BAFI-3210 file (N, C-alpha, C; in Angstrom, 3 decimals, decimal comma, padded with zeros to 6 digits):
// residues 209
n [1|2|3|4|5|6|7|8|9|10|11|12|13|14|15|16|17|18|19|20|21|22|23|24|25|26|27|28|29|30|31|32|33|34|35|36|37|38|39|40|41|42|43|44|45|46|47|48|49|50|51|52|53|54|55|56|57|58|59|60|61|62|63|64|65|66|67|68|69|70|71|72|73|74|75|76|77|78|79|80|81|82|83|84|85|86|87|88|89|90|91|92|93|94|95|96|97|98|99|100|101|102|103|104|105|106|107|108|109|110|111|112|113|114|115|116|117|118|119|120|121|122|123|124|125|126|127|128|129|130|131|132|133|134|135|136|137|138|139|140|141|142|143|144|145|146|147|148|149|150|151|152|153|154|155|156|157|158|159|160|161|162|163|164|165|166|167|168|169|170|171|172|173|174|175|176|177|178|179|180|181|182|183|184|185|186|187|188|189|190|191|192|193|194|195|196|197|198|199|200|201|202|203|204|205|206|207|208|209]
n.u [025,119|025,473|028,034|029,587|029,341|030,649|033,256|034,877|035,031|036,432|038,822|039,656|040,040|042,134|044,143|044,475|045,386|047,797|049,177|049,404|050,997|053,343|054,015|054,548|056,678|058,521|058,909|060,065|062,406|063,658|063,975|065,684|067,936|068,771|071,334|073,075|074,662|075,524|075,630|077,657|079,740|079,928|080,785|083,284|084,665|084,811|086,673|090,082|091,782|094,438|095,918|095,452|096,340|097,266|094,870|092,722|092,833|092,376|089,785|088,385|088,558|087,102|084,627|084,021|083,818|081,648|079,573|079,463|078,628|076,055|074,583|071,957|071,491|071,373|072,337|074,809|075,971|076,156|077,966|080,226|080,802|081,364|083,494|083,787|085,442|087,993|090,190|090,849|091,597|093,901|095,587|095,909|097,791|099,165|098,359|096,195|094,475|093,859|092,493|090,299|088,998|088,287|086,498|084,402|083,414|080,597|078,353|078,654|080,338|082,662|081,535|080,231|082,384|083,413|081,255|081,063|083,379|082,713|081,204|080,812|083,270|082,200|079,764|080,703|081,982|079,809|078,330|080,018|080,051|077,325|077,163|078,959|077,620|075,307|076,435|077,517|075,199|074,087|076,005|075,729|073,109|073,344|074,925|073,188|071,191|072,412|073,841|076,305|079,726|082,882|086,178|087,310|085,176|081,972|082,495|084,799|087,248|086,475|084,711|086,105|089,003|089,284|091,300|091,615|089,104|089,256|091,288|090,107|088,056|089,483|091,395|089,881|087,726|088,066|090,757|092,116|091,343|092,451|095,124|095,508|096,424|095,653|094,747|093,846|091,811|090,055|089,313|087,973|085,764|083,081|082,239|082,383|080,449|078,205|078,086|077,589|075,010|073,637|073,973|072,688|070,108|069,632|069,990|072,387|072,500|070,330|071,173|071,155|069,941]
n.v [-033,465|-031,026|-030,419|-032,201|-031,129|-028,737|-029,463|-030,009|-027,379|-026,109|-027,525|-026,798|-024,060|-024,105|-025,245|-023,224|-021,122|-022,232|-022,543|-019,870|-018,869|-020,344|-019,362|-016,647|-016,971|-018,165|-016,065|-014,120|-015,437|-015,690|-013,007|-012,233|-013,691|-012,628|-011,322|-008,253|-005,154|-003,854|-005,919|-007,371|-005,581|-005,533|-008,153|-008,104|-006,225|-007,523|-009,479|-010,135|-010,153|-009,934|-011,189|-013,827|-017,140|-019,754|-022,402|-021,232|-018,603|-018,809|-019,839|-017,729|-015,802|-017,058|-017,138|-014,409|-013,820|-015,468|-014,291|-011,798|-012,562|-013,306|-011,035|-008,811|-007,252|-004,397|-004,072|-005,196|-003,378|-001,177|-002,210|-002,631|-000,001|001,181|-000,252|-002,198|-004,228|-003,291|-003,093|-005,784|-006,461|-004,955|-006,303|-008,720|-011,122|-010,877|-013,091|-013,996|-011,842|-012,069|-014,510|-013,853|-011,946|-013,549|-015,252|-013,582|-012,352|-011,800|-014,277|-014,981|-012,958|-012,989|-013,374|-010,968|-009,191|-009,958|-009,336|-006,576|-005,743|-005,898|-003,723|-000,504|002,142|004,637|003,846|002,287|004,244|005,846|004,003|003,497|006,047|006,293|004,216|005,109|007,386|006,296|004,912|007,043|008,390|006,490|006,457|009,046|008,899|007,008|008,457|010,569|009,167|008,635|006,353|004,214|004,584|003,618|005,062|005,188|004,888|005,818|008,526|008,833|008,993|009,342|006,562|005,458|006,686|009,398|008,961|006,147|005,458|006,426|004,815|002,289|002,627|003,080|000,891|-001,286|-003,116|-005,820|-006,394|-004,449|-005,211|-007,792|-007,193|-005,794|-005,102|-006,894|-005,056|-002,905|-004,229|-004,695|-002,080|-001,504|-003,100|-002,185|-000,624|-002,505|-004,390|-002,807|-002,200|-004,751|-005,213|-003,259|-004,201|-006,659|-005,797|-004,634|-001,962|-000,859|-001,649|-000,371|002,126|003,981|005,145]
n.w [186,778|185,585|186,504|185,039|182,509|182,842|183,308|180,879|179,972|182,013|181,892|179,337|179,752|181,585|180,003|178,095|179,718|180,682|178,262|177,533|179,615|179,163|176,653|177,207|178,976|177,264|175,465|177,131|177,858|175,375|174,744|176,783|176,131|173,778|171,833|172,121|171,132|173,402|175,309|174,154|174,452|177,244|177,736|176,389|177,921|180,299|180,182|180,505|178,000|177,091|179,047|178,795|177,690|175,370|175,060|176,437|175,629|172,866|172,970|174,160|172,152|170,126|171,391|171,540|168,812|168,160|169,613|168,395|165,842|166,390|166,571|165,547|162,288|162,698|165,351|165,007|163,274|165,003|166,900|165,306|164,437|166,862|167,698|169,794|170,594|170,397|172,174|172,565|169,947|169,582|171,236|170,049|168,121|164,789|163,345|164,891|164,559|161,847|161,912|163,542|161,951|159,759|161,051|161,646|159,388|157,324|155,840|152,390|151,777|150,133|147,623|147,397|147,169|144,675|142,993|143,382|142,158|139,503|138,917|137,274|137,559|138,423|139,539|141,629|143,150|143,874|145,359|147,536|148,652|149,398|151,261|153,232|154,034|155,176|157,334|158,774|159,491|161,171|163,188|164,232|165,150|167,195|168,943|169,565|170,874|173,181|173,821|175,333|174,405|173,040|173,335|170,815|169,189|168,375|168,624|167,350|164,633|161,039|159,521|157,401|155,848|153,483|151,654|151,640|150,672|148,058|147,020|147,135|145,297|142,942|142,498|143,004|145,135|145,909|145,230|146,745|149,326|149,544|149,603|151,895|155,353|158,417|160,277|158,686|157,311|159,409|160,011|157,705|157,860|158,810|156,580|154,498|155,254|155,184|152,464|151,501|152,524|151,071|148,463|148,581|148,966|146,581|146,109|145,174|142,515|141,515|141,453|143,529|146,786]
ca.u [025,148|026,058|029,468|030,215|029,401|031,605|034,622|035,638|035,263|037,514|040,062|040,048|040,540|043,451|045,080|044,743|046,220|049,132|049,799|049,731|052,134|054,524|054,364|055,164|057,983|059,405|059,237|060,997|063,694|064,259|064,384|066,839|069,098|069,111|072,608|073,056|075,984|075,886|076,036|078,965|080,697|080,089|081,631|084,640|085,295|084,917|087,748|091,425|092,260|095,896|096,530|095,130|097,280|096,895|093,499|091,763|092,882|091,695|088,355|087,836|088,424|085,970|083,403|083,756|083,360|080,317|078,626|079,341|077,857|074,662|073,934|071,105|072,222|071,483|073,231|076,146|076,472|076,540|079,180|081,321|081,135|081,900|084,717|083,740|086,518|089,241|091,292|091,230|092,268|095,236|096,388|096,027|098,889|098,688|097,653|094,911|093,630|093,366|091,510|089,106|088,330|087,670|085,376|083,303|082,909|079,291|078,218|078,505|081,205|083,541|080,718|079,983|083,588|083,506|080,191|081,393|084,438|082,149|080,492|081,597|083,936|081,300|078,795|081,415|082,208|078,526|077,954|080,842|079,546|076,046|077,422|079,566|076,573|074,462|077,189|077,626|073,885|073,950|076,894|075,120|071,925|073,815|075,384|072,002|070,449|073,154|074,332|077,724|080,619|084,301|086,894|087,590|083,962|081,073|083,035|086,120|087,466|085,580|084,783|087,194|089,548|089,042|092,366|091,283|087,933|089,710|092,047|089,147|087,339|090,390|091,998|088,905|087,561|088,634|092,214|092,562|091,130|093,399|096,476|095,511|096,779|094,501|094,264|093,068|090,598|089,151|088,795|087,083|084,629|081,759|081,918|082,173|079,170|077,151|078,010|076,932|073,578|073,111|073,934|071,659|068,807|069,497|070,129|073,563|072,201|069,329|071,876|070,973|069,237]
ca.v [-033,386|-029,724|-030,481|-032,908|-030,214|-027,674|-029,985|-029,713|-025,938|-025,806|-028,097|-025,947|-022,794|-024,378|-025,437|-021,906|-020,368|-022,832|-022,199|-018,443|-018,725|-020,882|-018,444|-015,471|-017,389|-018,342|-014,742|-013,468|-016,123|-015,320|-011,602|-012,154|-014,325|-011,911|-010,619|-006,843|-004,531|-003,541|-007,178|-007,702|-004,687|-006,007|-009,347|-007,715|-005,503|-008,401|-010,455|-009,581|-010,988|-009,890|-012,049|-015,219|-017,858|-021,096|-022,777|-020,281|-017,399|-019,149|-019,984|-016,395|-015,145|-017,698|-016,699|-013,034|-013,895|-016,077|-013,285|-010,795|-013,143|-013,449|-009,724|-008,435|-006,312|-003,058|-004,149|-005,478|-002,098|-000,386|-002,788|-002,369|001,417|001,535|-001,042|-002,592|-005,183|-002,670|-003,464|-007,158|-006,486|-004,396|-007,286|-009,939|-011,247|-010,694|-014,323|-013,984|-010,840|-012,662|-015,533|-013,174|-011,350|-014,644|-015,788|-012,615|-011,821|-012,398|-015,234|-014,361|-011,783|-013,103|-013,146|-009,529|-008,559|-010,241|-008,580|-005,157|-005,517|-005,833|-002,458|000,608|002,924|005,649|003,170|001,900|005,455|006,251|003,015|003,750|007,279|006,009|003,385|005,961|008,274|005,500|004,644|008,290|008,638|005,558|006,931|010,234|008,470|006,370|009,537|011,294|008,314|008,602|005,021|004,206|004,373|003,575|006,281|005,165|004,459|006,745|009,874|008,742|009,508|008,756|005,106|005,184|007,952|009,732|008,333|004,736|005,393|006,631|003,631|001,205|002,918|003,014|-000,413|-002,346|-003,529|-007,156|-006,288|-003,671|-006,009|-008,907|-006,678|-005,000|-005,740|-007,252|-003,830|-002,174|-005,003|-004,454|-000,728|-001,518|-004,004|-001,549|-000,230|-003,704|-004,995|-001,913|-002,419|-006,037|-005,027|-002,489|-005,038|-007,673|-005,136|-004,170|-000,506|-000,527|-001,865|000,619|003,389|004,933|004,694]
ca.w [185,326|185,241|186,771|183,923|181,370|183,146|183,371|179,659|179,896|182,958|181,350|178,231|180,298|182,170|178,891|177,508|180,664|180,682|176,984|177,585|180,526|178,482|175,571|177,822|179,504|176,119|174,935|178,053|177,764|174,092|174,845|177,668|175,515|172,557|171,918|171,734|171,108|174,788|175,937|173,593|175,117|178,622|177,688|176,006|179,025|181,464|179,963|180,317|176,903|176,998|180,054|178,491|176,843|174,951|174,719|177,015|174,787|171,620|173,261|174,400|170,858|169,438|172,078|171,105|167,427|168,155|170,100|167,332|164,749|166,814|166,570|164,420|161,418|163,296|166,507|164,473|162,770|166,178|167,487|164,378|164,477|168,176|167,898|171,197|170,875|169,971|173,086|172,228|168,650|169,770|171,967|169,254|167,165|163,419|162,973|165,595|163,921|160,617|162,270|164,041|160,795|158,999|161,824|161,805|158,123|157,036|154,750|151,078|151,680|148,961|146,434|147,326|146,650|143,248|142,315|143,449|141,179|138,163|138,737|136,713|138,596|138,964|140,390|142,855|143,941|144,440|146,370|148,717|149,255|150,054|152,440|154,238|154,537|156,058|158,560|159,525|160,087|162,294|164,257|164,836|165,889|168,428|169,819|170,029|171,802|174,428|174,127|175,677|173,271|173,394|172,948|169,379|168,520|167,702|168,654|166,759|163,283|160,041|159,387|156,466|155,379|152,083|150,865|151,466|149,801|146,686|146,613|146,919|144,059|141,798|142,225|143,199|146,529|146,108|145,194|147,902|150,533|149,578|149,840|153,122|156,622|159,243|160,900|157,690|157,062|160,534|159,852|156,552|158,095|158,785|155,211|153,692|155,612|154,695|151,021|151,265|152,757|149,957|147,279|148,786|148,824|145,195|146,015|144,379|141,099|141,106|141,281|144,611|147,969]
c.u [025,814|027,565|030,205|030,351|030,448|033,056|035,411|035,967|036,421|038,846|040,579|040,637|041,933|044,499|045,470|045,667|047,644|049,877|050,240|050,957|053,417|054,984|055,071|056,553|058,988|059,846|060,274|062,376|064,414|064,774|065,638|068,099|069,546|070,402|072,451|074,487|076,459|076,326|077,416|080,043|080,990|081,000|083,081|085,380|085,504|086,081|089,068|092,124|093,786|096,605|096,285|096,183|096,676|095,430|092,478|091,711|092,127|090,191|087,702|087,611|087,260|084,643|083,024|083,199|081,937|079,258|078,416|078,449|076,385|073,902|073,027|071,897|072,416|072,440|074,668|076,780|076,940|077,861|080,392|081,764|081,815|083,151|084,839|084,843|087,896|090,420|091,783|092,074|093,699|096,162|096,554|097,302|098,311|097,898|096,272|093,956|093,021|092,290|090,205|088,310|087,615|086,432|084,158|082,816|081,604|079,319|078,010|079,416|082,081|082,771|080,420|081,185|083,689|082,466|080,515|082,450|083,868|081,418|081,389|082,170|083,011|080,264|079,451|081,605|080,898|078,087|078,733|080,362|078,238|076,246|078,027|078,529|075,671|075,156|077,309|076,304|073,650|074,793|076,279|073,885|072,305|074,229|074,197|071,202|071,181|073,661|075,819|078,575|082,051|084,971|087,117|086,358|083,188|081,581|084,400|086,193|086,480|085,773|085,924|087,682|089,235|090,066|092,056|090,067|088,341|090,465|091,113|088,427|088,223|090,846|091,028|088,899|088,240|090,152|092,745|092,452|092,173|094,809|096,601|095,954|095,508|093,900|093,388|091,764|089,578|088,528|087,785|085,778|083,263|081,315|081,584|080,816|078,003|076,984|077,299|075,423|072,929|072,974|072,859|070,261|068,559|069,710|071,295|073,235|071,114|069,934|071,646|070,204|067,737]
c.v [-032,088|-029,730|-031,191|-031,994|-029,120|-028,159|-029,719|-028,223|-025,532|-026,316|-027,230|-024,634|-022,966|-024,526|-024,099|-021,086|-020,883|-022,464|-020,735|-018,198|-019,205|-019,946|-017,206|-015,805|-017,562|-017,023|-014,042|-014,105|-015,739|-013,886|-011,465|-012,717|-013,611|-011,124|-009,190|-006,313|-004,228|-004,799|-007,607|-006,855|-005,166|-007,223|-008,971|-007,042|-006,384|-009,385|-009,737|-010,418|-011,049|-010,796|-013,542|-015,837|-019,188|-021,278|-021,773|-018,999|-017,644|-019,254|-018,621|-015,663|-015,739|-017,268|-015,284|-013,024|-014,442|-015,081|-012,189|-011,314|-013,332|-012,127|-009,556|-007,462|-004,926|-003,057|-004,416|-004,195|-001,225|-000,891|-002,520|-000,910|001,798|000,747|-001,527|-003,577|-004,608|-003,059|-004,877|-007,174|-005,970|-005,396|-008,607|-009,932|-011,045|-011,928|-014,385|-012,975|-011,393|-013,696|-014,890|-012,556|-012,419|-015,180|-014,864|-011,988|-012,527|-013,369|-014,505|-013,180|-011,822|-012,879|-011,661|-008,807|-008,738|-009,425|-007,090|-004,811|-005,301|-004,511|-001,408|001,458|003,950|005,028|002,734|003,111|005,897|005,301|003,230|005,007|007,062|005,194|004,211|006,891|007,529|005,226|005,900|008,637|007,732|006,014|008,120|009,864|007,817|007,436|010,294|010,492|008,143|007,235|005,093|003,976|004,356|004,832|006,361|004,854|005,569|008,179|009,941|009,331|008,876|007,244|004,716|006,509|008,155|009,048|006,860|004,564|005,515|005,404|002,470|001,393|002,686|001,589|-001,568|-002,843|-004,865|-007,109|-005,561|-004,493|-007,117|-008,452|-005,929|-005,823|-006,075|-006,009|-003,034|-002,897|-004,779|-003,068|-000,652|-002,263|-003,321|-001,174|-001,453|-004,338|-004,124|-002,064|-003,731|-005,930|-004,276|-003,348|-006,108|-007,079|-004,649|-002,695|-000,104|-000,625|-000,938|002,012|004,407|004,341|004,779]
c.w [184,860|185,431|185,649|182,710|181,586|183,083|182,087|179,520|180,806|182,441|180,208|178,713|180,874|181,072|178,269|178,400|180,654|179,401|176,970|178,460|179,853|177,367|176,108|178,338|178,374|175,533|175,810|177,991|176,480|174,123|175,697|177,046|174,246|172,742|171,408|171,735|172,528|175,538|175,432|174,241|176,541|178,673|177,391|177,158|180,250|181,365|179,733|179,248|176,841|177,983|179,786|177,582|176,400|174,592|175,246|176,185|173,474|171,838|173,462|173,072|170,067|170,063|171,646|169,689|167,351|168,604|169,056|166,204|165,102|166,796|165,356|163,550|162,048|164,484|166,058|163,945|163,931|166,756|166,616|164,469|165,781|168,526|169,340|171,577|170,519|170,860|172,802|170,956|168,768|170,442|171,214|168,424|165,765|162,955|163,628|164,963|162,634|160,876|162,717|162,891|159,982|159,719|161,834|160,503|157,770|155,865|153,429|150,848|150,425|147,663|146,251|146,745|145,138|142,465|142,280|142,403|139,776|137,880|138,071|137,841|139,224|139,899|141,701|143,759|144,624|145,558|147,663|149,432|149,995|151,334|153,570|154,859|155,518|157,392|159,418|160,193|161,288|163,472|164,982|165,649|167,213|169,438|170,401|171,056|173,123|174,813|174,433|174,438|173,752|172,877|171,450|168,558|167,868|167,715|167,969|165,364|162,302|159,948|158,472|155,905|153,893|151,182|150,597|150,557|148,337|146,172|146,282|145,589|142,840|141,493|142,441|144,629|146,806|146,164|146,418|149,184|150,645|149,913|151,169|154,340|157,385|159,891|159,932|157,383|158,172|160,428|158,713|156,825|158,098|157,377|154,364|153,985|155,156|153,190|150,705|151,472|151,589|148,708|147,395|148,624|147,397|145,025|145,106|142,887|140,591|140,985|142,356|145,709|147,726]
res [m|a|s|h|r|k|r|p|i|l|i|g|a|v|v|i|v|v|a|w|v|l|a|v|a|g|y|l|m|a|k|g|s|k|m|t|a|e|k|l|r|t|f|a|e|s|v|a|f|g|k|l|t|g|a|s|r|a|k|a|m|r|d|l|a|e|k|l|n|r|l|s|p|e|e|r|r|k|a|r|l|d|r|v|w|q|r|w|f|e|e|m|t|e|e|e|r|g|t|f|i|d|l|t|m|p|t|g|f|k|q|m|l|a|s|f|e|q|l|p|e|e|r|r|r|r|a|i|g|d|a|m|k|q|l|q|e|t|r|e|r|i|k|e|e|g|e|p|s|s|e|s|g|t|n|g|p|p|v|l|s|e|e|l|q|q|k|i|t|k|i|g|l|k|t|f|y|s|e|s|s|a|q|t|k|a|e|m|a|p|l|l|e|e|l|q|r|m|m|e|s|g|r|v|f|r|g|g|r]
***
């Protein structure tokens, strides 16, 4: 009789253990599959993009874009600042560069450009300054943490030159972006994504950080 009473308890214990094991396994699998800036760098360095042609070249570029788009906002910022795909970009044709930029721009980007255009010039200037400050702080933190960086990445020149910042403020972000080359658009990407994050959080409309 006692054995019959213990059986449901044992079954329940087994179910709990199995559920716990499955949960841990799922967590480890999810953690292992999470894309990071370092994993993106490893992939970029493992592929000789310049030697690829045809369908294999197009697929490699789509794979790079897909991995970039899977990054969390913080990891994406690191990857953008460090330009982990810089070698690829230098080996792309102008058409490929345009395609890559289109594939990796975040959702709602065009709406952000239109909204930014509506801001007063002083508010635009302040927003750009705040975004540049945030990016510089991120760059310095990456350097302090000792994370690997490319030659043109965290130890490189400013995210955007003072001259380009002034042009964006004067003629408008949307106009400047539409008239820029693919290379300039790629250089602007970290700033543009930071501005979008600021606008989505409401910081730009509150007038500060």
